[in-house]
Structures are given as structure tokens and as C-alpha cells.
C-alpha positions in Angstrom: 0.0 0.1 0.1 2.7 2.3 0.9 4.4 1.5 -2.3 1.2 2.0 -4.2 1.0 5.3 -2.5 4.3 6.5 -3.2 3.9 5.6 -6.8 0.7 7.4 -7.0 2.6 10.6 -5.6 5.3 10.1 -8.0 3.0 9.9 -10.9 1.2 12.7 -9.6 4.6 14.9 -8.9 5.6 14.0 -12.5 2.2 15.0 -14.0 2.3 18.3 -12.1 5.9 18.8 -13.3 5.0 18.0 -16.9 2.0 20.5 -16.7 4.0 23.1 -14.9 6.9 22.7 -17.6 4.1 23.2 -20.4 2.6 26.0 -18.7 6.0 27.7 -18.0 6.8 26.7 -21.7 3.6 28.4 -23.1 4.2 31.6 -20.9 7.6 31.9 -22.2 6.4 31.4 -25.9 3.5 34.1 -25.3 6.1 36.2 -23.5 8.5 36.0 -26.5 5.7 36.5 -28.9 4.5 39.8 -27.0 8.0 41.0 -26.8 8.5 40.4 -30.5 5.3 42.3 -31.3 6.1 45.2 -28.9 9.4 45.6 -30.7 7.9 45.5 -33.9 5.5 48.0 -33.0 8.4 50.2 -31.5 10.1 49.7 -34.8 7.1 51.0 -36.9 6.7 53.9 -34.5 10.3 55.0 -34.9 9.9 54.5 -38.7 6.7 56.7 -38.7 8.5 59.2 -36.8 11.4 59.3 -39.0 9.3 59.6 -42.1 7.2 62.2 -40.8 10.5 64.1 -39.7 11.9 63.7 -43.1 8.7 65.0 -44.9 8.4 67.9 -42.6 11.9 68.6 -43.4 11.2 68.5 -47.2 8.3 70.6 -46.6 10.5 73.2 -44.6 12.9 73.2 -47.4 10.5 73.6 -50.0 8.9 76.5 -48.4 12.1 78.3 -47.5 13.2 77.9 -51.1 9.8 79.5 -52.1 10.1 82.2 -49.8 13.5 82.9 -50.9 12.5 83.0 -54.6 9.3 85.2 -53.9 11.9 87.7 -51.8 14.3 87.8 -54.7 11.5 88.2 -57.3 10.0 91.0 -55.2 13.3 92.6 -54.5 14.1 92.6 -58.3 10.8 94.1 -59.0 11.2 96.9 -56.6 14.6 97.8 -57.7 13.3 98.0 -61.4 10.3 100.2 -60.5 12.5 102.2 -58.3 15.0 102.6 -61.2 12.1 103.5 -63.5 10.7 106.3 -61.0 14.2 107.8 -60.6 14.7 107.7 -64.5 11.4 109.3 -65.0 11.8 111.9 -62.2 15.2 112.8 -63.8 13.7 113.2 -67.2 10.9 115.6 -65.8 13.5 117.5 -63.9 15.6 118.0 -67.0 12.7 119.0 -69.0 11.7 121.4 -66.2 15.2 123.0 -66.3 15.2 123.1 -70.2 11.9 124.9 -70.2 13.1 127.2 -67.5 16.3 128.1 -69.3 14.1 128.7 -72.6 11.8 130.9 -70.6 15.0 132.9 -69.1 16.3 133.1 -72.6 13.1 134.5 -74.0 12.5 136.6 -71.3 15.9 138.3 -71.3 15.3 139.4 -75.0 12.5 141.9 -73.9 12.4 145.2 -75.1 11.5 147.2 -72.2 13.7 147.5 -69.1 10.9 147.4 -66.6 9.3 144.3 -68.5 12.5 142.5 -68.1 12.9 143.1 -64.4 9.4 141.8 -63.9 9.8 138.8 -66.0 13.2 137.9 -64.4 11.4 138.3 -61.0 8.7 136.0 -62.2 11.1 133.7 -63.8 13.3 133.5 -60.4 10.1 132.5 -58.5 9.0 129.9 -61.4 12.8 128.4 -61.1 12.7 128.5 -57.2 9.1 126.7 -57.2 10.5 123.9 -59.7 13.5 123.4 -57.8 11.4 123.2 -54.6 8.8 120.5 -56.4 11.6 118.8 -57.6 13.4 118.3 -54.1 10.0 117.7 -52.6 9.2 115.0 -55.2 12.9 113.5 -54.6 12.3 113.4 -50.9 9.0 111.8 -51.4 10.2 109.1 -53.6 13.0 108.5 -51.1 10.7 107.9 -48.2 8.6 105.5 -50.0 
């Protein structure tokens, strides 16, 4: 009886060890699988973040290039418009001086002395007014 009892306990212990071994093996397998899946998930997350950073860098570079091109284009347009405005102002100033000199030439040939004096004063006021307008126009174009 004691032998049967010991043998039954041995069988029971062997069955328990076998069952516990299978359970431990299954647990290790599941844990390994879970770790593998977590590693894959971490890898996918890192790849997604890396791809996102790369795309954001591409967008930033593209935006900076577009902003630089726009600034360069606008700067060139401003320079061209400014040069055109200065050229036109210079032409208007030269025309005003030519007309003033022609007026002075015509006025200095008058026959009467009093008429010449009055004409010369008028011419002086006109020239001063034109010079003042030229300076004001130049100052306004500089301030813009």
C-alpha cells in the first residue's frame, strides 16, 4: 500500500511537473511573442516618426526655397520700379530745367527794362518753385 501510495505520488508529481513545464513553456512562448510584437510596434513607430520628420524637413526646405525665390523676385521688381521712377523723375527735372532756361532766354530778350525786371522776378519765382517741387518729389520718392 505504501508503495502504491508513493508511486501514485510520483505519478502525480510527474504529471504536475509536466503540466507546470508545459505551462512555463507556453508562458515563455507567449511572452516572447508579445515582446516580438512590441519590438515590431516600436520599430514601426520609430519608422513613422522618422518618415514624418523627413517629410516635415522636405516641406520646410520647399517653403524656405519658395520664400527665398519670392523675396528675390519682389526685390528685383522693387529695384526695377525704383530705377524707372528715378529715371522718369530725372527726365522730368531735365525737361523742367530746359523749359526754365528757355523761358529765361526768351525773357531776357524783352524790349522794355521794367518788363525785363518783372519777367526776371517771375522767372526767379518759377525756377525756385520748380526746384522746390523737384526736391519735394525726390524726398517723397526716397521716403517710399
